[in-house]
Structures are given as structure tokens and as C-alpha cells.
PAKEPA-911472 format. One record per residue (C-alpha): residue number from 0; residue in three letters; y, x, z negated. Coordinates in nm, 2 decimals. Layout:
   k   r     py     px     pz
 NUM ALA      Y      X      Z
...
end
This chain:
   k   r     py     px     pz
   0 MET  -3.85   0.00  -0.26
   1 THR  -3.64  -0.25  -0.07
   2 ALA  -3.70  -0.45   0.24
   3 THR  -3.39  -0.37   0.44
   4 PHE  -3.44  -0.51   0.79
   5 TYR  -3.67  -0.74   0.97
   6 PRO  -3.69  -0.72   1.36
   7 PRO  -3.48  -1.00   1.51
   8 LYS  -3.73  -1.09   1.78
   9 LYS  -4.01  -1.15   1.54
  10 SER  -4.09  -1.52   1.50
  11 ASP  -4.31  -1.75   1.30
  12 SER  -4.39  -1.65   0.94
  13 ALA  -4.32  -1.32   0.77
  14 ILE  -4.49  -1.16   0.47
  15 ILE  -4.32  -0.92   0.24
  16 PRO  -4.57  -0.65   0.13
  17 ASN  -4.67  -0.63  -0.23
  18 GLY  -4.48  -0.35  -0.41
  19 ILE  -4.15  -0.43  -0.25
  20 LEU  -3.89  -0.48  -0.53
  21 ALA  -3.60  -0.64  -0.35
  22 THR  -3.47  -0.78  -0.02
  23 GLY  -3.17  -0.59   0.12
  24 TYR  -2.84  -0.74   0.20
  25 ALA  -2.88  -0.96   0.52
  26 SER  -3.23  -0.82   0.57
  27 PHE  -3.36  -1.12   0.77
  28 ILE  -3.03  -1.19   0.95
  29 VAL  -3.07  -1.37   1.29
  30 SER  -3.45  -1.33   1.29
  31 ASN  -3.66  -1.62   1.42
  32 ILE  -3.89  -1.66   1.12
  33 ASN  -3.95  -2.01   1.00
  34 GLY  -4.16  -1.92   0.69
  35 LEU  -4.16  -1.64   0.43
  36 THR  -4.41  -1.52   0.17
  37 ILE  -4.26  -1.33  -0.12
  38 PRO  -4.49  -1.13  -0.36
  39 ASP  -4.45  -1.12  -0.74
  40 SER  -4.33  -0.76  -0.72
  41 VAL  -3.99  -0.88  -0.59
  42 THR  -3.73  -0.92  -0.86
  43 LYS  -3.41  -0.93  -0.65
  44 ILE  -3.29  -1.13  -0.35
  45 GLU  -2.97  -0.98  -0.22
  46 GLY  -2.69  -1.18  -0.06
  47 PHE  -2.73  -1.33   0.29
  48 SER  -3.10  -1.22   0.30
  49 PHE  -3.19  -1.54   0.49
  50 TYR  -2.87  -1.59   0.68
  51 GLY  -2.91  -1.69   1.04
  52 THR  -3.28  -1.77   1.01
  53 LYS  -3.46  -2.11   1.06
  54 LEU  -3.57  -2.11   0.70
  55 THR  -3.50  -2.43   0.51
  56 GLU  -3.72  -2.38   0.21
  57 VAL  -3.86  -2.07   0.03
  58 ASN  -4.10  -2.05  -0.26
  59 LEU  -3.95  -1.79  -0.49
  60 PRO  -4.18  -1.62  -0.74
  61 ASN  -4.09  -1.63  -1.11
  62 SER  -4.06  -1.25  -1.11
  63 ILE  -3.72  -1.29  -0.94
  64 THR  -3.42  -1.25  -1.18
  65 TYR  -3.13  -1.22  -0.94
  66 ILE  -3.03  -1.42  -0.63
  67 GLY  -2.73  -1.34  -0.41
  68 GLU  -2.55  -1.57  -0.17
  69 VAL  -2.80  -1.81   0.00
  70 LYS  -2.67  -1.98   0.31
  71 THR  -2.95  -2.15   0.50
  72 LEU  -3.18  -2.32   0.26
  73 ILE  -3.19  -2.70   0.22
  74 SER  -3.41  -2.73  -0.08
  75 MET  -3.49  -2.48  -0.36
  76 LYS  -3.67  -2.45  -0.68
  77 LEU  -3.53  -2.16  -0.88
  78 PRO  -3.76  -1.91  -1.05
  79 LEU  -3.82  -1.96  -1.42
  80 ASN  -3.66  -1.63  -1.52
  81 ILE  -3.32  -1.67  -1.35
  82 TYR  -3.05  -1.62  -1.62
  83 GLU  -2.73  -1.64  -1.41
  84 LEU  -2.61  -1.77  -1.07
  85 LYS  -2.34  -1.55  -0.93
  86 ILE  -2.00  -1.66  -0.78
  87 GLY  -2.04  -1.87  -0.47
  88 CYS  -2.42  -1.83  -0.47
  89 PHE  -2.48  -2.16  -0.27
  90 PHE  -2.12  -2.21  -0.15
  91 ASN  -2.09  -2.39   0.18
  92 THR  -2.47  -2.45   0.23
  93 ARG  -2.68  -2.75   0.36
  94 LEU  -2.85  -2.77   0.02
  95 THR  -2.97  -3.12  -0.05
  96 SER  -3.16  -3.06  -0.37
  97 ILE  -3.21  -2.79  -0.63
  98 GLU  -3.42  -2.76  -0.95
  99 LEU  -3.26  -2.54  -1.22
 100 PRO  -3.49  -2.38  -1.48
 101 GLU  -3.43  -2.39  -1.85
 102 SER  -3.38  -2.01  -1.85
 103 LEU  -3.05  -2.06  -1.67
 104 LYS  -2.75  -1.98  -1.90
 105 ILE  -2.46  -1.91  -1.67
 106 ILE  -2.33  -2.07  -1.35
 107 ASN  -2.03  -1.90  -1.20
 108 SER  -1.73  -2.04  -1.01
 109 GLY  -1.79  -2.19  -0.67
 110 CYS  -2.16  -2.18  -0.69
 111 PHE  -2.23  -2.52  -0.55
 112 THR  -1.89  -2.61  -0.40
 113 ASN  -1.86  -2.72  -0.03
 114 CYS  -2.22  -2.85  -0.05
 115 PRO  -2.16  -3.20   0.08
 116 ASN  -2.53  -3.29   0.10
 117 LEU  -2.60  -3.20  -0.27
 118 LYS  -2.57  -3.54  -0.43
 119 ARG  -2.73  -3.49  -0.77
 120 VAL  -2.80  -3.20  -1.01
 121 VAL  -2.97  -3.20  -1.35
 122 LEU  -2.84  -2.93  -1.57
 123 PRO  -3.07  -2.75  -1.81
 124 GLU  -3.02  -2.79  -2.19
 125 ASN  -2.99  -2.41  -2.24
 126 LEU  -2.69  -2.38  -2.01
 127 THR  -2.41  -2.22  -2.21
 128 THR  -2.14  -2.14  -1.95
 129 LEU  -1.99  -2.32  -1.65
 130 ASN  -1.74  -2.06  -1.52
 131 GLY  -1.48  -2.29  -1.37
 132 LYS  -1.51  -2.51  -1.06
 133 VAL  -1.88  -2.50  -1.00
 134 PHE  -1.96  -2.84  -0.83
 135 ASP  -1.79  -3.07  -0.58
 136 THR  -1.66  -3.40  -0.72
 137 THR  -1.91  -3.58  -0.50
 138 THR  -2.21  -3.43  -0.68
 139 GLU  -2.35  -3.64  -0.97
 140 LEU  -2.40  -3.42  -1.28
 141 VAL  -2.67  -3.51  -1.53
 142 PHE  -2.65  -3.35  -1.87
 143 LYS  -2.95  -3.37  -2.09
 144 GLU  -2.94  -3.51  -2.45
 145 ASN  -2.90  -3.17  -2.62
 146 SER  -2.68  -3.02  -2.35
 147 ASN  -2.38  -2.80  -2.46
 148 PHE  -2.16  -3.00  -2.22
 149 TYR  -2.03  -3.35  -2.18
 150 ILE  -1.78  -3.53  -1.95
 151 ASN  -1.49  -3.69  -2.13
 152 ASP  -1.30  -4.01  -2.05
 153 TYR  -1.07  -3.82  -1.81
 154 TYR  -1.36  -3.68  -1.61
 155 VAL  -1.32  -3.33  -1.76
 156 ILE  -1.63  -3.13  -1.83
 157 MET  -1.60  -3.00  -2.18
 158 THR  -1.82  -2.80  -2.41
 159 LYS  -1.94  -3.01  -2.71
 160 ASP  -1.72  -2.81  -2.95
 161 ASN  -1.42  -2.91  -2.74
 162 GLN  -1.32  -2.54  -2.71
 163 THR  -1.36  -2.50  -2.33
 164 VAL  -1.24  -2.70  -2.03
 165 SER  -1.49  -2.61  -1.75
 166 GLN  -1.39  -2.84  -1.46
 167 TYR  -1.21  -3.16  -1.38
 168 ILE  -1.44  -3.37  -1.16
 169 GLY  -1.23  -3.68  -1.13
 170 GLY  -1.05  -3.80  -0.82
 171 ASN  -0.72  -3.66  -0.68
 172 GLU  -0.50  -3.92  -0.84
 173 ALA  -0.14  -3.95  -0.98
 174 LYS  -0.21  -3.95  -1.35
 175 GLU  -0.17  -3.76  -1.67
 176 ILE  -0.45  -3.56  -1.84
 177 PRO  -0.44  -3.46  -2.21
 178 ILE  -0.59  -3.13  -2.33
 179 LEU  -0.74  -3.15  -2.68
 180 SER  -0.59  -2.93  -2.95
 181 ASP  -0.92  -2.75  -3.01
 182 VAL  -0.94  -2.62  -2.65
 183 ILE  -0.92  -2.24  -2.64
 184 GLU  -0.99  -2.17  -2.28
 185 ILE  -0.94  -2.34  -1.94
 186 LYS  -1.19  -2.20  -1.68
 187 SER  -1.10  -2.08  -1.33
 188 SER  -1.02  -2.34  -1.07
 189 SER  -1.07  -2.62  -1.32
 190 PHE  -0.80  -2.84  -1.17
 191 LYS  -0.75  -2.65  -0.84
 192 ASP  -0.59  -2.85  -0.55
 193 LYS  -0.56  -3.17  -0.74
 194 SER  -0.23  -3.22  -0.56
 195 LEU  -0.15  -3.57  -0.70
 196 LEU  -0.19  -3.49  -1.07
 197 ARG   0.15  -3.55  -1.24
 198 LYS   0.12  -3.41  -1.59
 199 ILE  -0.10  -3.20  -1.82
 200 ILE  -0.03  -3.27  -2.18
 201 PHE  -0.11  -3.01  -2.46
 202 GLU  -0.11  -3.14  -2.81
 203 THR   0.15  -2.98  -3.04
 204 ASN  -0.10  -2.79  -3.25
 205 SER  -0.29  -2.66  -2.95
 206 LYS  -0.51  -2.35  -2.99
 207 LEU  -0.51  -2.26  -2.62
 208 LYS  -0.54  -1.89  -2.56
 209 ILE  -0.67  -1.84  -2.21
 210 VAL  -0.60  -2.00  -1.87
 211 GLN  -0.82  -1.85  -1.61
 212 ASN  -0.76  -1.77  -1.24
 213 GLU  -0.64  -2.06  -1.02
 214 ALA  -0.69  -2.31  -1.30
 215 PHE  -0.40  -2.53  -1.18
 216 SER  -0.35  -2.37  -0.83
 217 GLY  -0.23  -2.62  -0.57
 218 CYS  -0.14  -2.89  -0.83
 219 ASN   0.19  -2.92  -0.65
 220 ASN   0.30  -3.25  -0.81
 221 ILE   0.26  -3.15  -1.17
 222 GLU   0.62  -3.19  -1.30
 223 CYS   0.57  -3.07  -1.66
 224 ILE   0.33  -2.83  -1.83
 225 GLU   0.46  -2.72  -2.17
 226 LEU   0.23  -2.43  -2.23
 227 PRO   0.14  -2.38  -2.59
 228 ARG   0.29  -2.08  -2.77
 229 SER  -0.06  -1.97  -2.87
 230 LEU  -0.14  -1.88  -2.50
 231 THR  -0.21  -1.51  -2.46
 232 LYS  -0.37  -1.47  -2.12
 233 ILE  -0.30  -1.63  -1.78
 234 GLY  -0.52  -1.54  -1.48
 235 GLY  -0.42  -1.48  -1.12
 236 LYS  -0.28  -1.77  -0.93
 237 ALA  -0.32  -2.00  -1.23
 238 PHE  -0.01  -2.20  -1.13
 239 TYR   0.02  -2.10  -0.77
 240 ASN   0.20  -2.36  -0.55
 241 CYS   0.28  -2.58  -0.85
 242 TYR   0.61  -2.67  -0.67
 243 LYS   0.75  -2.90  -0.94
 244 LEU   0.69  -2.69  -1.25
 245 LYS   1.02  -2.66  -1.42
 246 SER   1.00  -2.44  -1.73
 247 ILE   0.75  -2.19  -1.89
 248 THR   0.74  -2.03  -2.24
 249 LEU   0.53  -1.72  -2.28
 250 SER   0.62  -1.61  -2.63
 251 GLU   0.27  -1.49  -2.73
 252 CYS   0.14  -1.39  -2.38
 253 THR  -0.01  -1.04  -2.34
 254 SER  -0.16  -1.07  -1.99
 255 LEU  -0.04  -1.22  -1.67
 256 GLY  -0.25  -1.19  -1.35
 257 LYS  -0.12  -1.16  -0.99
 258 ASN   0.06  -1.45  -0.82
 259 VAL   0.05  -1.66  -1.14
 260 PHE   0.37  -1.87  -1.07
 261 GLU   0.42  -1.79  -0.70
 262 ASN   0.59  -2.06  -0.50
 263 CYS   0.69  -2.26  -0.81
 264 ASN   1.01  -2.37  -0.63
 265 GLU   1.16  -2.58  -0.91
 266 LEU   1.09  -2.33  -1.19
 267 THR   1.43  -2.27  -1.35
 268 THR   1.35  -2.12  -1.69
 269 ILE   1.11  -1.85  -1.81
 270 SER   1.11  -1.75  -2.17
 271 MET   0.92  -1.43  -2.22
 272 GLU   1.15  -1.19  -2.38
 273 ASP   0.97  -1.23  -2.72
 274 SER   0.63  -1.17  -2.57
 275 SER   0.43  -0.84  -2.59
 276 LEU   0.37  -0.82  -2.22
 277 THR   0.35  -0.46  -2.08
 278 ILE   0.27  -0.54  -1.72
 279 LEU   0.40  -0.81  -1.48
 280 GLY   0.15  -0.82  -1.20
 281 ASP   0.21  -0.84  -0.82
 282 SER   0.40  -1.15  -0.70
 283 VAL   0.39  -1.32  -1.04
 284 PHE   0.72  -1.51  -0.98
 285 SER   0.74  -1.45  -0.60
 286 ASN   0.94  -1.73  -0.42
 287 CYS   1.04  -1.91  -0.74
 288 THR   1.36  -2.01  -0.56
 289 SER   1.53  -2.19  -0.85
 290 LEU   1.51  -1.90  -1.11
 291 ASN   1.85  -1.77  -1.19
 292 ASN   1.82  -1.54  -1.50
 293 ILE   1.54  -1.32  -1.63
 294 TYR   1.52  -1.15  -1.96
 295 LEU   1.23  -0.91  -1.95
 296 PRO   1.02  -0.84  -2.25
 297 ILE   1.12  -0.53  -2.45
 298 SER   0.75  -0.41  -2.44
 299 LEU   0.74  -0.42  -2.06
 300 THR   0.65  -0.09  -1.88
 301 THR   0.54  -0.19  -1.53
 302 ILE   0.66  -0.45  -1.28
 303 GLY   0.43  -0.49  -0.98
 304 PHE   0.47  -0.54  -0.61
 305 SER   0.69  -0.84  -0.50
 306 THR   0.70  -0.97  -0.86
 307 PHE   1.03  -1.15  -0.80
 308 SER   1.06  -1.13  -0.42
 309 GLY   1.22  -1.43  -0.26
 310 CYS   1.37  -1.56  -0.59
 311 THR   1.69  -1.65  -0.39
 312 SER   1.88  -1.79  -0.69
 313 LEU   1.81  -1.49  -0.92
 314 THR   2.14  -1.33  -1.01
 315 LEU   2.07  -1.15  -1.34
 316 VAL   1.78  -0.94  -1.47
 317 LEU   1.80  -0.77  -1.81
 318 PHE   1.60  -0.44  -1.81
 319 HIS   1.48  -0.25  -2.11
 320 ASP   1.42   0.12  -2.18
 321 LYS   1.03   0.12  -2.16
 322 ILE   1.02   0.04  -1.79
 323 SER   0.85   0.33  -1.60
 324 SER   0.75   0.17  -1.27
 325 ILE   0.89  -0.10  -1.04
 326 GLY   0.67  -0.19  -0.74
 327 ASN   0.76  -0.22  -0.37
 328 ASN   0.95  -0.53  -0.27
 329 CYS   0.99  -0.62  -0.64
 330 PHE   1.34  -0.78  -0.61
 331 GLU   1.35  -0.82  -0.23
 332 ASN   1.57  -1.11  -0.10
 333 CYS   1.70  -1.21  -0.44
 334 ASN   2.06  -1.28  -0.52
 335 LEU   2.13  -1.01  -0.77
 336 GLU   2.50  -0.91  -0.82
 337 GLU   2.45  -0.61  -1.04
 338 VAL   2.16  -0.39  -1.14
 339 ASP   2.17  -0.17  -1.45
 340 LEU   1.87   0.06  -1.48
 341 SER   2.06   0.33  -1.67
 342 ILE   1.86   0.26  -1.98
 343 CYS   1.52   0.30  -1.80
 344 THR   1.49   0.68  -1.85
 345 SER   1.11   0.67  -1.78
 346 LEU   1.18   0.56  -1.42
 347 THR   1.16   0.84  -1.16
 348 SER   1.18   0.66  -0.83
 349 ILE   1.31   0.34  -0.66
 350 SER   1.03   0.20  -0.45
 351 GLU   1.04   0.07  -0.09
 352 TYR   1.23  -0.25  -0.04
 353 CYS   1.28  -0.28  -0.41
 354 PHE   1.63  -0.44  -0.39
 355 SER   1.64  -0.50  -0.02
 356 GLY   1.82  -0.81   0.10
 357 ASN   2.03  -0.86  -0.21
 358 THR   2.35  -0.91  -0.01
 359 HIS   2.57  -0.97  -0.32
 360 LEU   2.45  -0.66  -0.50
 361 SER   2.77  -0.46  -0.52
 362 GLU   2.69  -0.22  -0.80
 363 ILE   2.37  -0.03  -0.90
 364 LYS   2.35   0.20  -1.21
 365 LEU   2.05   0.44  -1.19
 366 PRO   1.90   0.63  -1.48
 367 SER   1.95   1.01  -1.51
 368 THR   1.57   1.05  -1.43
 369 ILE   1.56   0.92  -1.07
 370 SER   1.44   1.18  -0.83
 371 VAL   1.34   0.97  -0.52
 372 ILE   1.50   0.68  -0.34
 373 ASN   1.23   0.54  -0.10
 374 SER   1.27   0.38   0.24
 375 TYR   1.46   0.05   0.25
 376 SER   1.52   0.05  -0.13
 377 PHE   1.87  -0.08  -0.10
 378 SER   1.87  -0.19   0.26
 379 ASN   2.09  -0.49   0.34
 380 THR   2.27  -0.50   0.00
 381 GLY   2.64  -0.53  -0.08
 382 ILE   2.67  -0.18  -0.25
 383 LEU   3.03  -0.05  -0.23
 384 ILE   3.00   0.30  -0.36
 385 PHE   2.69   0.52  -0.40
 386 THR   2.70   0.81  -0.63
 387 CYS   2.39   1.02  -0.63
 388 PRO   2.23   1.07  -0.98
 389 LEU   2.22   1.44  -1.08
 390 SER   1.84   1.42  -1.09
 391 LEU   1.81   1.28  -0.73
 392 GLU   1.61   1.51  -0.50
 393 LYS   1.52   1.30  -0.19
 394 ILE   1.66   1.01   0.00
 395 TYR   1.41   0.86   0.25
 396 SER   1.49   0.71   0.59
 397 ASP   1.66   0.36   0.59
 398 SER   1.71   0.37   0.22
 399 PHE   2.06   0.21   0.27
 400 LEU   2.00   0.05   0.61
 401 SER   2.26  -0.21   0.70
 402 CYS   2.46  -0.18   0.38
 403 VAL   2.77  -0.30   0.57
 404 SER   3.00  -0.29   0.26
 405 LEU   2.92   0.07   0.16
 406 SER   3.24   0.27   0.20
 407 THR   3.19   0.59  -0.01
 408 ILE   2.91   0.83  -0.07
 409 VAL   2.94   1.09  -0.36
 410 ILE   2.71   1.39  -0.40
 411 PRO   2.81   1.57  -0.72
 412 SER   2.81   1.94  -0.75
 413 GLU   2.51   1.96  -0.99
 414 CYS   2.30   1.70  -0.80
 415 ARG   1.95   1.83  -0.71
 416 LEU   1.95   1.65  -0.38
 417 SER   1.77   1.87  -0.12
 418 SER   1.65   1.62   0.14
 419 ILE   1.83   1.33   0.32
 420 SER   1.60   1.18   0.58
 421 GLY   1.74   1.08   0.92
 422 GLY   1.87   0.73   0.93
 423 SER   1.91   0.70   0.56
 424 PHE   2.25   0.53   0.61
 425 ARG   2.19   0.37   0.95
 426 ASN   2.41   0.07   1.03
 427 CYS   2.64   0.13   0.73
 428 PHE   2.94   0.06   0.94
 429 SER   3.20   0.08   0.66
 430 ILE   3.13   0.44   0.54
 431 LYS   3.47   0.61   0.55
 432 ASN   3.45   0.88   0.28
 433 ILE   3.18   1.13   0.20
 434 THR   3.25   1.35  -0.11
 435 CYS   3.03   1.65  -0.16
 436 LYS   3.06   1.96  -0.38
 437 ASN   2.69   2.03  -0.36
 438 SER   2.55   2.37  -0.27
 439 ASN   2.29   2.21  -0.03
 440 TYR   2.55   2.02   0.19
 441 VAL   2.89   2.06   0.33
 442 VAL   3.15   1.80   0.46
 443 VAL   3.37   1.91   0.75
 444 THR   3.61   1.68   0.93
 445 GLY   3.45   1.41   0.72
 446 ALA   3.10   1.46   0.86
 447 LEU   2.80   1.55   0.64
 448 PHE   2.60   1.87   0.74
 449 ASP   2.34   2.07   0.57
 450 ILE   2.49   2.38   0.41
 451 HIS   2.43   2.60   0.71
 452 MET   2.57   2.34   0.95
 453 THR   2.25   2.35   1.16
 454 SER   2.19   1.97   1.11
 455 LEU   2.44   1.69   1.13
 456 ILE   2.33   1.42   0.89
 457 LEU   2.61   1.16   0.92
 458 PHE   2.95   1.11   1.07
 459 PRO   3.12   0.83   0.88
 460 PRO   3.14   0.53   1.11
 461 ALA   3.47   0.41   0.96
 462 SER   3.63   0.76   0.98
 463 PRO   3.98   0.76   1.14
 464 VAL   3.89   1.08   1.33
 465 LYS   3.91   1.02   1.71
 466 PHE   3.80   1.36   1.84
 467 PHE   3.51   1.55   1.71
 468 SER   3.33   1.87   1.81
 469 LEU   3.00   1.99   1.68
 470 PRO   2.98   2.34   1.54
 471 GLY   2.82   2.60   1.76
 472 SER   2.56   2.65   1.48
 473 THR   2.43   2.29   1.50
 474 THR   2.08   2.26   1.64
 475 ASN   2.00   1.91   1.53
 476 ILE   2.18   1.57   1.54
 477 GLY   2.01   1.34   1.30
 478 GLU   1.89   0.99   1.35
 479 GLY   2.18   0.75   1.37
 480 ALA   2.43   1.03   1.30
 481 PHE   2.71   0.88   1.51
 482 MET   2.58   0.53   1.50
 483 SER   2.87   0.27   1.54
 484 CYS   3.14   0.53   1.51
 485 ILE   3.38   0.30   1.69
 486 ASN   3.69   0.50   1.63
 487 LEU   3.56   0.81   1.81
 488 VAL   3.72   0.87   2.14
 489 SER   3.55   1.20   2.23
 490 ILE   3.26   1.41   2.11
 491 MET   3.20   1.77   2.22
 492 ILE   2.84   1.91   2.23
 493 PRO   2.89   2.29   2.28
 494 SER   2.68   2.53   2.49
 495 ASP   2.30   2.51   2.44
 496 SER   2.29   2.52   2.06
 497 VAL   2.17   2.16   2.01
 498 ILE   1.80   2.15   2.08
 499 GLU   1.71   1.82   1.91
 500 ILE   1.89   1.48   1.91
 501 SER   1.72   1.21   1.72
 502 GLN   1.68   0.84   1.79
 503 ASN   1.99   0.62   1.81
 504 ALA   2.22   0.91   1.73
 505 PHE   2.50   0.77   1.95
 506 GLU   2.41   0.40   1.94
 507 GLY   2.71   0.17   1.92
 508 CYS   2.96   0.45   2.01
 509 ASP   3.13   0.20   2.25
 510 HIS   3.48   0.34   2.24
 511 LEU   3.42   0.69   2.37
 512 SER   3.69   0.64   2.63
 513 CYS   3.71   1.02   2.68
 514 GLY   3.34   1.04   2.69
 515 CYS   3.12   1.32   2.56
 516 GLU   3.19   1.67   2.67
 517 ILE   2.85   1.83   2.72
 518 GLU   2.81   2.19   2.82
 519 ASN   2.44   2.16   2.86
 520 GLN   2.41   1.97   3.19
 521 SER   2.03   1.98   3.23
 522 LYS   1.88   1.66   3.35
 523 THR   1.63   1.65   3.06
 524 PHE   1.90   1.69   2.80
 525 LEU   2.12   1.42   2.95
 526 THR   1.83   1.18   2.99
 527 THR   1.74   1.23   2.62
 528 LEU   2.10   1.16   2.52
 529 ILE   2.09   0.83   2.71
 530 SER   1.74   0.70   2.66
 531 ILE   1.66   0.81   2.31
 532 SER   1.99   0.88   2.14
 533 LYS   2.15   0.57   2.30
 534 LEU   2.46   0.75   2.43
 535 PRO   2.63   0.50   2.67
 536 SER   2.57   0.64   3.02
 537 ARG   2.93   0.60   3.12
 538 CYS   3.02   0.85   2.84
 539 THR   2.85   1.16   2.99
 540 HIS   3.18   1.29   3.14
 541 ASP   3.49   1.48   3.03
 542 CYS   3.83   1.32   2.96
 543 LEU   4.06   1.44   3.24
 544 SER   4.36   1.40   3.02
 545 LEU   4.22   1.62   2.75
 546 CYS   4.31   1.98   2.73
 547 SER   4.03   2.18   2.56
 548 ILE   4.05   2.52   2.41
 549 LYS   3.69   2.63   2.36
 550 ILE   3.62   2.88   2.08
 551 ILE   3.33   3.11   2.14
 552 ASN   3.03   3.01   1.94
 553 ASN   2.95   3.35   1.80
 554 ILE   3.29   3.40   1.62
 555 GLN   3.21   3.41   1.25
 556 SER   3.55   3.52   1.11
 557 ASN   3.68   3.18   0.99
 558 PHE   3.44   2.93   0.83
 559 LEU   3.67   2.64   0.88
 560 ILE   3.76   2.71   1.24
 561 HIS   3.47   2.88   1.42
 562 PRO   3.25   2.57   1.48
 563 PHE   3.52   2.36   1.64
 564 ILE   3.71   2.31   1.96
 565 ALA   4.08   2.24   1.92
 566 MET   4.15   1.93   2.12
 567 LEU   4.51   1.87   2.23
 568 LEU   4.65   1.58   2.42
end
């Protein structure tokens, strides 16, 4: 049974009935109690139980074995049976004193940080684990004679066997700190935000295997960390914002957390091709603006979201055949010139924004297994020619948005492509040629239609064709279908066949000097053309100098002729 809620208007002292086993999360929140009696039946105090109350001190019975976040108390004597204090248990409290029992074995990261009034703590002899940055540097720590910990000459809390660095409690100073060769693990946040530290020195015979989360995060003046080859695991954000870090070797590493080297602006060299890494987590090297070449590990199967995004100097990445997944935004806004994924035969899709913003990327080689190209995958790149892989089934909208150098699209006859979303090639002003021998599509007068010519997908913006008429079978004009077709002088939309015109279909058709001949003169239809499809309003008229011979829409005798209007000057 759990005490889940105490009425907020109740004041004075409260008594938890005997038989209650736990207080619920935030159970006394914003109540007016100034005293609390807890029976021996209670074994668990959930987080924020006393938040918002007037309580400054509570007598906790020895039956309690678990305490969540405590935010209001000033003084506390912990029960004798407490074994572990969870992450951030007393974070950002007004605590002035605390008595820790000998039963306590583990204190987790952040437990007593942001406690400016906590001046002194005596640590029990039986304590075995300090999981990272536990105390503020202003708190005096007293280790008993037989403690498992000590503070070395560089103000680093070490285990007595010298195998673990728990926390640096020295000042934020411009100095070097050596790490003993026996150290196996550096705990989370150990040196976090020590922005003036200059150098961390590992001895040549270092046994270091693990660097935990945020261990050196925010050490933005560290110029050199030569990580030992023995290192196998690096936790999330371990070197986040280490701006001056220049080179990293990860030869034995098997695990990298998220954001490990994010914003390491001067990092130029990463040696990891000999490692056995299988996963590169999200944003591991994001915004490492000095990186230029990456040789991925042969064992690598997965590259996460934004792993190399913003690496603006990155020109070359060497991929291997085991890669099966590349996350969204992975190489966004890099400086890649060529991408060869042809060997990655386990890869089936190109994710959103994967190579977006690589303005110098002129050539992309896709594997024979790619079935999907997602939105913005190659947007704003320098691709010149795109040939659909035979395995390709779907191209999503804006996949090639603003690829201003793209001149040719090729859809081979055996390609499986069955879906091209509207706007897939929006703002690709240089497209001149569309080659298609595929059974799902047809190219007529240079324009790409579905096989039944019911939907116009794209009219090439750089096509030399000046006069164009839609087939009578066309019911839909796709998003951006005529966008920036600056060579077009006149467009004919026949009878009432067209029932849907998508957004921006005519945007940028600024040279329609003969306008757009529209047989459907309904006000709603014309309004749609102007407001949604972006047809310039001045173009909704016929060219007086144009002689039109209109072919009846229902003539079916000649495939090449029946959809069109012969336009003669």
C-alpha cells in the first residue's frame, strides 16, 4: 500500500498510518505540513515526496531502503539500511548537513551537486562506488582511515587500488593532470566543465578501458588527450565541447556513446579503421569542423542520426560492405565531393537529410539494394546526373530539392520505381533531359508523366520547349511540376480534365509572355492557379498572336498526337 496524495490545504503535522509501505511520487507536493511522522512499515520514499512543503527535517525510520529525489530538507540522517543513493538524489537542495550510514555502498552521479550550503561530508568506510561527479568542489570530503578512496596530489578522488578516477575536486585552473597507468575507468562527469584545464596525460603503459558519460565534457581548453590504445568504451558526451582537441585514436574501441566528440572544432584526425566498432551513435562527430577524411571501421553496421553533420571540412568518407543503416542528417552540411555506397549491399534506404547541404557532391553511387530515397536526402547538393538504381521503388518529396546542377534524370527500363512524390525535384533549375524507358512512366515532349498520362510529375525547367499543352487525359499537375520553367512561353490546360493542381506548380514561370490558355474559366479554378499553384496572375490569358488548332480530347487514334494542341505562330 502506498501513500499517493496528501490534501494541499492540510497544515501542521502529518502522520502516515502504520502499514503503509511507501510514499508515492510527489505525494505531499505543495501541502502546508511542517512535520511528518513515518512508521517502520515504510521502506520506500519516492522522488519529490516532500517537494513544496515547509519540511526542513524528517526522521526516517531504519526500515527505509530507498530514497528518491529530496528537494526541501535542510538536515538529514539517513536510515541505517540505505545501500545506494540514486542519481541527483539531493541535487540543488538547501541541505546543510547529512549523516551517511555505514551501510551505504554506492553514491551516484550528481547526488550532492548544486548544494552550496553543504560544507562538509564524512564518507563511510564501506563505501565502494562514487559514480562520477557526486559533490561540489566547495564541499569538504572526509575519508575515514580504512576508506576505499583517497584524494591525490592533483585533487583527484581515486580508489585505493588506483584503478578508478571518481571525480576531480580541484579548482578550474590552467594546468596538466596525469592519469596513472593502473587506472581502468574514469567515471562520469569527473572533469566536467573544467574549462581551463590544458592537458590530460596518460602514461604510455596505461590500462584505461572505460571513459564514462561527460567525463571531460566542457573542457574546452584541453589541447591534447592521447587516448590509450587500450580504451574500449567511451560514454555519451565524454569529450563534448572540447574545442581544442586535435587527434583521437580508437584502435581497440568497441563502444561509442552519443555526442562523444560533438563540437570538437579543431579535431582533424580520427583513427578508428582498425577498431571493432559496429555502431557510431547519434552526433558522435557532429560539428567537428576541421575533420577532412574518415575511414570507417570494417566492422561498422550502423551510423546514427547526425553522426557527421556539420563537419564542414569533410571531403572523403570510405564506406565498407557491412553498413546496413545510415541515420537522418548523418552527413548533412559536410563538404563531400563523391559518395560511393555501391559496396553497401545491406543498405535499403537513404534517410532524410542524409547528404543534404553537400554543395560539392557531384556524384553518388548507390547500391543495387536501395528501394527508398527519403525526403531531402540529397537536397542542396551538386549532383549532376541521377540514375535510378534498378531496386528503387519510391522517391519521397523534396529528395533532390534545390539540386541546381542536376541536369539529367535516368529511369532505366528494369527499374522498380512506382512512386515519385510531388516536389521531389523542386528548384532543380538545370534539369534538361529526362530519359525513361520504364513501364510505369512516359516522357513526352520532354515532360515526365505517369504511364497513363493522368499526372504530370515534372516538366524539365531547362527544356528548350517554348510551347506546351497538357494531354486531355491529365487530371493532376504535381507539386512544382512547372517550377522555374523560364523558357516556356505558353502553357495550354485543356477543357475540364485537370481537377487537381498542386502547390507551386507554376512558381517561377516568369516568361509566360503568351500566358496560359485555360479552357476552364471558373473563378475557383483560376483562383487556385494563382493562389496555390503560383501562376503569375498576368498569365491567365491567351496569346493573341498564337493560332491554336485544338484536337478533341477523346480522340484516341494516335498516342503521340491526341493529347496535344498544335501551336503555330
